[in-house]
VOMARMAR-966719 format. One record per residue (C-alpha): x, y, z. Coordinates in nm, 3 decimals, padded with zeros to 5 digits. Example, Ala and Ser with C-alpha at 12.3 -4.5 7.8 and 13.67 -1.06 7.14 Angstrom:
// residues 2
+---------+---------+---------+
!       x !       y !       z !
+---------+---------+---------+
!  01.230 ! -00.450 !  00.780 !
!  01.367 ! -00.106 !  00.714 !
+---------+---------+---------+
END
This chain:
// residues 345
+---------+---------+---------+
!       x !       y !       z !
+---------+---------+---------+
! -12.617 ! -01.934 ! -01.207 !
! -12.351 ! -02.017 ! -01.462 !
! -12.230 ! -01.659 ! -01.464 !
! -12.195 ! -01.655 ! -01.086 !
! -11.998 ! -01.981 ! -01.099 !
! -11.761 ! -01.835 ! -01.361 !
! -11.713 ! -01.524 ! -01.151 !
! -11.652 ! -01.733 ! -00.842 !
! -11.403 ! -01.957 ! -01.020 !
! -11.225 ! -01.657 ! -01.173 !
! -11.181 ! -01.473 ! -00.843 !
! -10.912 ! -01.700 ! -00.698 !
! -10.713 ! -01.677 ! -01.021 !
! -10.731 ! -01.297 ! -01.012 !
! -10.639 ! -01.291 ! -00.646 !
! -10.356 ! -01.533 ! -00.715 !
! -10.225 ! -01.311 ! -00.994 !
! -10.234 ! -01.005 ! -00.771 !
! -10.059 ! -01.195 ! -00.492 !
! -09.790 ! -01.304 ! -00.738 !
! -09.738 ! -00.946 ! -00.855 !
! -09.722 ! -00.826 ! -00.496 !
! -09.459 ! -01.085 ! -00.406 !
! -09.258 ! -00.992 ! -00.715 !
! -09.279 ! -00.624 ! -00.623 !
! -09.176 ! -00.687 ! -00.262 !
! -08.883 ! -00.897 ! -00.375 !
! -08.761 ! -00.689 ! -00.670 !
! -08.901 ! -00.338 ! -00.639 !
! -08.913 ! -00.135 ! -00.959 !
! -08.574 ! -00.249 ! -01.092 !
! -08.700 ! -00.496 ! -01.359 !
! -08.949 ! -00.242 ! -01.495 !
! -08.692 !  00.038 ! -01.483 !
! -08.434 ! -00.171 ! -01.671 !
! -08.689 ! -00.269 ! -01.937 !
! -08.805 !  00.090 ! -01.987 !
! -08.447 !  00.214 ! -02.008 !
! -08.345 ! -00.044 ! -02.268 !
! -08.656 !  00.008 ! -02.482 !
! -08.661 !  00.387 ! -02.445 !
! -08.294 !  00.447 ! -02.522 !
! -08.294 !  00.177 ! -02.788 !
! -08.569 !  00.358 ! -02.977 !
! -08.436 !  00.709 ! -02.917 !
! -08.068 !  00.640 ! -02.983 !
! -08.004 !  00.344 ! -03.219 !
! -07.636 !  00.337 ! -03.115 !
! -07.742 !  00.251 ! -02.761 !
! -07.802 ! -00.118 ! -02.837 !
! -07.484 ! -00.165 ! -03.038 !
! -07.232 ! -00.416 ! -02.905 !
! -06.960 ! -00.154 ! -02.865 !
! -07.184 !  00.075 ! -02.660 !
! -07.321 ! -00.200 ! -02.436 !
! -06.965 ! -00.323 ! -02.377 !
! -06.869 !  00.033 ! -02.289 !
! -07.158 !  00.052 ! -02.040 !
! -07.046 ! -00.273 ! -01.876 !
! -06.686 ! -00.152 ! -01.853 !
! -06.773 !  00.186 ! -01.703 !
! -07.023 !  00.032 ! -01.461 !
! -06.740 ! -00.169 ! -01.302 !
! -06.629 !  00.126 ! -01.089 !
! -06.981 !  00.211 ! -00.974 !
! -07.052 ! -00.155 ! -00.897 !
! -06.755 ! -00.167 ! -00.659 !
! -06.863 !  00.152 ! -00.480 !
! -07.220 !  00.020 ! -00.457 !
! -07.100 ! -00.300 ! -00.292 !
! -06.957 ! -00.086 ! -00.014 !
! -07.261 !  00.142 !  00.009 !
! -07.486 ! -00.163 !  00.026 !
! -07.322 ! -00.273 !  00.352 !
! -07.403 !  00.053 !  00.529 !
! -07.768 !  00.046 !  00.422 !
! -07.802 ! -00.314 !  00.538 !
! -07.716 ! -00.200 !  00.894 !
! -07.960 !  00.095 !  00.872 !
! -07.682 !  00.344 !  00.799 !
! -07.551 !  00.536 !  00.501 !
! -07.216 !  00.664 !  00.379 !
! -07.233 !  01.012 !  00.231 !
! -06.852 !  01.030 !  00.224 !
! -06.786 !  00.774 ! -00.051 !
! -06.706 !  01.042 ! -00.310 !
! -06.462 !  01.229 ! -00.086 !
! -06.310 !  00.896 !  00.022 !
! -06.239 !  00.826 ! -00.344 !
! -06.076 !  01.169 ! -00.379 !
! -05.851 !  01.130 ! -00.074 !
! -05.755 !  00.773 ! -00.164 !
! -05.670 !  00.883 ! -00.517 !
! -05.433 !  01.149 ! -00.384 !
! -05.263 !  00.921 ! -00.128 !
! -05.233 !  00.641 ! -00.384 !
! -05.060 !  00.869 ! -00.633 !
! -04.835 !  01.028 ! -00.370 !
! -04.717 !  00.691 ! -00.239 !
! -04.649 !  00.547 ! -00.582 !
! -04.474 !  00.862 ! -00.703 !
! -04.257 !  00.881 ! -00.389 !
! -04.129 !  00.525 ! -00.426 !
! -04.065 !  00.571 ! -00.797 !
! -03.880 !  00.899 ! -00.735 !
! -03.656 !  00.726 ! -00.482 !
! -03.582 !  00.434 ! -00.716 !
! -03.694 !  00.467 ! -01.081 !
! -03.639 !  00.094 ! -01.131 !
! -03.871 ! -00.009 ! -00.845 !
! -04.188 ! -00.019 ! -01.054 !
! -04.335 ! -00.320 ! -00.875 !
! -04.265 ! -00.173 ! -00.533 !
! -04.419 !  00.158 ! -00.639 !
! -04.738 ! -00.017 ! -00.753 !
! -04.757 ! -00.218 ! -00.432 !
! -04.699 !  00.093 ! -00.219 !
! -04.965 !  00.287 ! -00.410 !
! -05.227 !  00.014 ! -00.365 !
! -05.138 ! -00.039 !  00.003 !
! -05.153 !  00.334 !  00.079 !
! -05.491 !  00.365 ! -00.093 !
! -05.649 !  00.070 !  00.085 !
! -05.504 !  00.176 !  00.421 !
! -05.648 !  00.526 !  00.374 !
! -05.990 !  00.379 !  00.301 !
! -05.977 !  00.150 !  00.604 !
! -05.880 !  00.445 !  00.826 !
! -06.176 !  00.648 !  00.698 !
! -06.411 !  00.358 !  00.766 !
! -06.269 !  00.314 !  01.116 !
! -06.336 !  00.680 !  01.200 !
! -06.688 !  00.656 !  01.056 !
! -06.757 !  00.333 !  01.243 !
! -06.627 !  00.459 !  01.578 !
! -06.826 !  00.781 !  01.550 !
! -07.146 !  00.596 !  01.464 !
! -07.113 !  00.286 !  01.685 !
! -06.937 !  00.424 !  01.993 !
! -07.035 !  00.792 !  02.003 !
! -07.384 !  00.733 !  01.861 !
! -07.353 !  01.002 !  01.594 !
! -07.628 !  00.976 !  01.334 !
! -07.480 !  00.801 !  01.026 !
! -07.593 !  01.079 !  00.793 !
! -07.441 !  01.352 !  01.009 !
! -07.120 !  01.157 !  01.070 !
! -07.054 !  01.081 !  00.706 !
! -07.155 !  01.428 !  00.582 !
! -06.905 !  01.572 !  00.830 !
! -06.642 !  01.329 !  00.701 !
! -06.730 !  01.430 !  00.346 !
! -06.622 !  01.784 !  00.425 !
! -06.313 !  01.674 !  00.619 !
! -06.192 !  01.433 !  00.352 !
! -06.249 !  01.679 !  00.070 !
! -06.048 !  01.940 !  00.259 !
! -05.769 !  01.690 !  00.327 !
! -05.751 !  01.581 ! -00.036 !
! -05.730 !  01.942 ! -00.157 !
! -05.476 !  02.035 !  00.112 !
! -05.246 !  01.740 !  00.051 !
! -05.256 !  01.778 ! -00.326 !
! -05.250 !  02.158 ! -00.324 !
! -05.558 !  02.147 ! -00.543 !
! -05.350 !  02.011 ! -00.832 !
! -05.331 !  01.665 ! -00.994 !
! -05.061 !  01.442 ! -00.846 !
! -04.837 !  01.298 ! -01.118 !
! -04.556 !  01.045 ! -01.104 !
! -04.730 !  00.707 ! -01.100 !
! -04.555 !  00.439 ! -01.308 !
! -04.712 !  00.371 ! -01.648 !
! -04.740 !  00.005 ! -01.551 !
! -04.990 !  00.102 ! -01.279 !
! -05.246 !  00.208 ! -01.539 !
! -05.169 ! -00.084 ! -01.769 !
! -05.211 ! -00.333 ! -01.486 !
! -05.531 ! -00.202 ! -01.325 !
! -05.710 ! -00.014 ! -01.602 !
! -05.611 ! -00.100 ! -01.957 !
! -05.508 ! -00.464 ! -01.966 !
! -05.771 ! -00.707 ! -02.095 !
! -05.706 ! -01.077 ! -02.030 !
! -05.905 ! -01.284 ! -02.282 !
! -06.051 ! -00.960 ! -02.415 !
! -06.220 ! -00.866 ! -02.087 !
! -06.101 ! -00.536 ! -01.930 !
! -05.937 ! -00.594 ! -01.594 !
! -06.175 ! -00.357 ! -01.403 !
! -06.466 ! -00.581 ! -01.508 !
! -06.281 ! -00.892 ! -01.390 !
! -06.190 ! -00.732 ! -01.058 !
! -06.545 ! -00.605 ! -01.001 !
! -06.683 ! -00.952 ! -01.074 !
! -06.432 ! -01.115 ! -00.841 !
! -06.518 ! -00.871 ! -00.564 !
! -06.890 ! -00.933 ! -00.614 !
! -06.830 ! -01.309 ! -00.574 !
! -06.630 ! -01.252 ! -00.255 !
! -06.901 ! -01.021 ! -00.122 !
! -07.169 ! -01.280 ! -00.197 !
! -06.969 ! -01.538 ! -00.005 !
! -06.922 ! -01.297 !  00.286 !
! -07.288 ! -01.199 !  00.308 !
! -07.453 ! -01.535 !  00.249 !
! -07.202 ! -01.796 !  00.364 !
! -07.031 ! -01.652 !  00.673 !
! -07.143 ! -01.567 !  01.028 !
! -07.034 ! -01.205 !  00.975 !
! -07.274 ! -01.167 !  00.683 !
! -07.559 ! -01.308 !  00.889 !
! -07.472 ! -01.066 !  01.170 !
! -07.493 ! -00.774 !  00.925 !
! -07.844 ! -00.873 !  00.818 !
! -07.949 ! -00.941 !  01.178 !
! -07.818 ! -00.605 !  01.294 !
! -08.006 ! -00.423 !  01.021 !
! -08.324 ! -00.620 !  01.079 !
! -08.345 ! -00.559 !  01.455 !
! -08.051 ! -00.424 !  01.654 !
! -08.201 ! -00.506 !  01.994 !
! -08.282 ! -00.863 !  01.893 !
! -07.932 ! -00.901 !  01.748 !
! -07.778 ! -00.783 !  02.075 !
! -07.998 ! -01.020 !  02.278 !
! -07.889 ! -01.302 !  02.047 !
! -07.530 ! -01.245 !  02.157 !
! -07.405 ! -01.043 !  01.859 !
! -07.148 ! -00.775 !  01.938 !
! -07.340 ! -00.503 !  01.756 !
! -07.080 ! -00.232 !  01.819 !
! -06.796 ! -00.434 !  01.669 !
! -07.013 ! -00.548 !  01.379 !
! -07.110 ! -00.190 !  01.300 !
! -06.750 ! -00.066 !  01.311 !
! -06.628 ! -00.351 !  01.092 !
! -06.908 ! -00.289 !  00.845 !
! -06.800 !  00.072 !  00.795 !
! -06.433 ! -00.028 !  00.772 !
! -06.522 ! -00.283 !  00.506 !
! -06.739 ! -00.030 !  00.320 !
! -06.464 !  00.232 !  00.298 !
! -06.201 ! -00.030 !  00.210 !
! -06.415 ! -00.143 ! -00.083 !
! -06.467 !  00.219 ! -00.189 !
! -06.089 !  00.267 ! -00.164 !
! -06.043 ! -00.027 ! -00.401 !
! -06.267 !  00.150 ! -00.652 !
! -06.062 !  00.467 ! -00.601 !
! -05.739 !  00.281 ! -00.679 !
! -05.895 !  00.150 ! -01.003 !
! -06.017 !  00.498 ! -01.098 !
! -05.675 !  00.647 ! -01.023 !
! -05.517 !  00.388 ! -01.250 !
! -05.758 !  00.488 ! -01.526 !
! -05.679 !  00.862 ! -01.508 !
! -05.309 !  00.798 ! -01.424 !
! -05.301 !  01.080 ! -01.166 !
! -05.420 !  01.152 ! -00.814 !
! -05.726 !  01.375 ! -00.839 !
! -05.878 !  01.559 ! -00.543 !
! -06.201 !  01.598 ! -00.743 !
! -06.236 !  01.234 ! -00.841 !
! -06.565 !  01.064 ! -00.746 !
! -06.773 !  01.380 ! -00.704 !
! -07.091 !  01.217 ! -00.842 !
! -07.053 !  00.880 ! -00.670 !
! -07.261 !  00.963 ! -00.362 !
! -07.579 !  01.026 ! -00.559 !
! -07.510 !  00.749 ! -00.809 !
! -07.426 !  00.482 ! -00.550 !
! -07.723 !  00.554 ! -00.323 !
! -07.959 !  00.565 ! -00.621 !
! -07.825 !  00.238 ! -00.760 !
! -07.836 !  00.057 ! -00.425 !
! -08.186 !  00.172 ! -00.332 !
! -08.331 !  00.114 ! -00.677 !
! -08.165 ! -00.228 ! -00.657 !
! -08.390 ! -00.310 ! -00.363 !
! -08.173 ! -00.248 ! -00.057 !
! -08.401 ! -00.096 !  00.203 !
! -08.329 !  00.221 !  00.398 !
! -08.493 !  00.037 !  00.688 !
! -08.206 ! -00.213 !  00.700 !
! -08.168 ! -00.589 !  00.680 !
! -08.312 ! -00.631 !  00.330 !
! -08.127 ! -00.642 !  00.000 !
! -07.975 ! -00.873 ! -00.259 !
! -07.625 ! -00.830 ! -00.394 !
! -07.726 ! -00.937 ! -00.746 !
! -07.988 ! -00.662 ! -00.757 !
! -07.732 ! -00.405 ! -00.642 !
! -07.511 ! -00.500 ! -00.937 !
! -07.809 ! -00.459 ! -01.170 !
! -07.889 ! -00.125 ! -01.005 !
! -07.538 ! -00.001 ! -01.079 !
! -07.571 ! -00.118 ! -01.439 !
! -07.905 !  00.065 ! -01.463 !
! -07.761 !  00.396 ! -01.337 !
! -07.463 !  00.368 ! -01.573 !
! -07.703 !  00.282 ! -01.855 !
! -07.912 !  00.590 ! -01.777 !
! -07.606 !  00.815 ! -01.785 !
! -07.482 !  00.658 ! -02.107 !
! -07.820 !  00.686 ! -02.275 !
! -07.860 !  01.050 ! -02.176 !
! -07.510 !  01.123 ! -02.305 !
! -07.601 !  00.967 ! -02.640 !
! -07.910 !  01.187 ! -02.649 !
! -07.689 !  01.487 ! -02.559 !
! -07.881 !  01.565 ! -02.242 !
! -07.709 !  01.842 ! -02.045 !
! -07.517 !  01.728 ! -01.736 !
! -07.728 !  01.938 ! -01.498 !
! -08.043 !  01.781 ! -01.641 !
! -07.889 !  01.441 ! -01.579 !
! -07.847 !  01.534 ! -01.214 !
! -08.218 !  01.621 ! -01.201 !
! -08.305 !  01.281 ! -01.348 !
! -08.083 !  01.092 ! -01.101 !
! -08.224 !  01.289 ! -00.808 !
! -08.577 !  01.212 ! -00.924 !
! -08.489 !  00.843 ! -00.953 !
! -08.354 !  00.843 ! -00.598 !
! -08.671 !  01.001 ! -00.457 !
! -08.886 !  00.756 ! -00.654 !
! -08.677 !  00.465 ! -00.527 !
! -08.722 !  00.578 ! -00.165 !
! -09.098 !  00.613 ! -00.213 !
! -09.111 !  00.263 ! -00.362 !
! -08.898 !  00.131 ! -00.074 !
! -09.148 !  00.267 !  00.179 !
! -09.434 !  00.107 ! -00.012 !
! -09.248 ! -00.226 ! -00.027 !
! -09.191 ! -00.219 !  00.349 !
! -09.558 ! -00.146 !  00.412 !
! -09.661 ! -00.439 !  00.193 !
! -09.400 ! -00.662 !  00.358 !
! -09.536 ! -00.580 !  00.704 !
! -09.887 ! -00.657 !  00.582 !
! -09.767 ! -00.987 !  00.434 !
! -09.602 ! -01.087 !  00.761 !
! -09.914 ! -00.990 !  00.956 !
! -10.125 ! -01.216 !  00.736 !
+---------+---------+---------+
END
């Protein structure tokens, strides 16, 4: 009798524990476990991994991926994807360098104007790419994957054609000092800019009607349209914003390498999608937290850094990242199944 009472009293606690774990999994996915395993695994395998200098280096290098992921996150929230982020970075890098070099060649003293022209040309190029993507997807109903893969090829060809397949030199030295190597209060400027952009994105997504429209569109496009949302315009603006954010990352990367590179950003497609999905943004749209996306980008950068310390070959690293992406998609499907069950209950 006593045993049965203990079993009966213990059942709710066990069920409650399982329910808590399920809610945590639905809300966070595998990111907390993945981060913990990465820190412990690399910390034990490579003692340098947990040093202050290395962790600071990881944070600094993750700044660029974080910015790209903020853009990629937007497309997944509306049930899309942008496979052209890497080629967008390449084209923006080339146009940024060409614009800055042209102004400086015309007037060697116009350093400020050259920097402004370089940044403006880069951001305008990114916005134009996003506009083409958005029009193709929203107006002509081209599948987002097909549209952006096609743009990937187009943009890569444009970057190579415009640059002649060679690095574009001629940017003012102050461009790199301003956007890559200065460190106010000891914090590298790319980290400050990435943090500022993340704050602005959080405000946009959670405090403005446009952000609510993005989540509504991804959650149920028909319901969003019936609620009076201009889904076509929202979709176009989302892709414009995505590519503009990616262009901002490209400008920062160009400042770091001090030249326009038609091969810059080649790995960003895989890295950004992996980081965003492992950060809990669903391929089914309408679900995802910005803070988790930032952590996802940190995790992917941490994985790359740890494998570099262990001297893992670059092609093996690509295998690992691809495996992580597949695992993240499988987990995403499981999370959605559990979420539907939870809502049904």
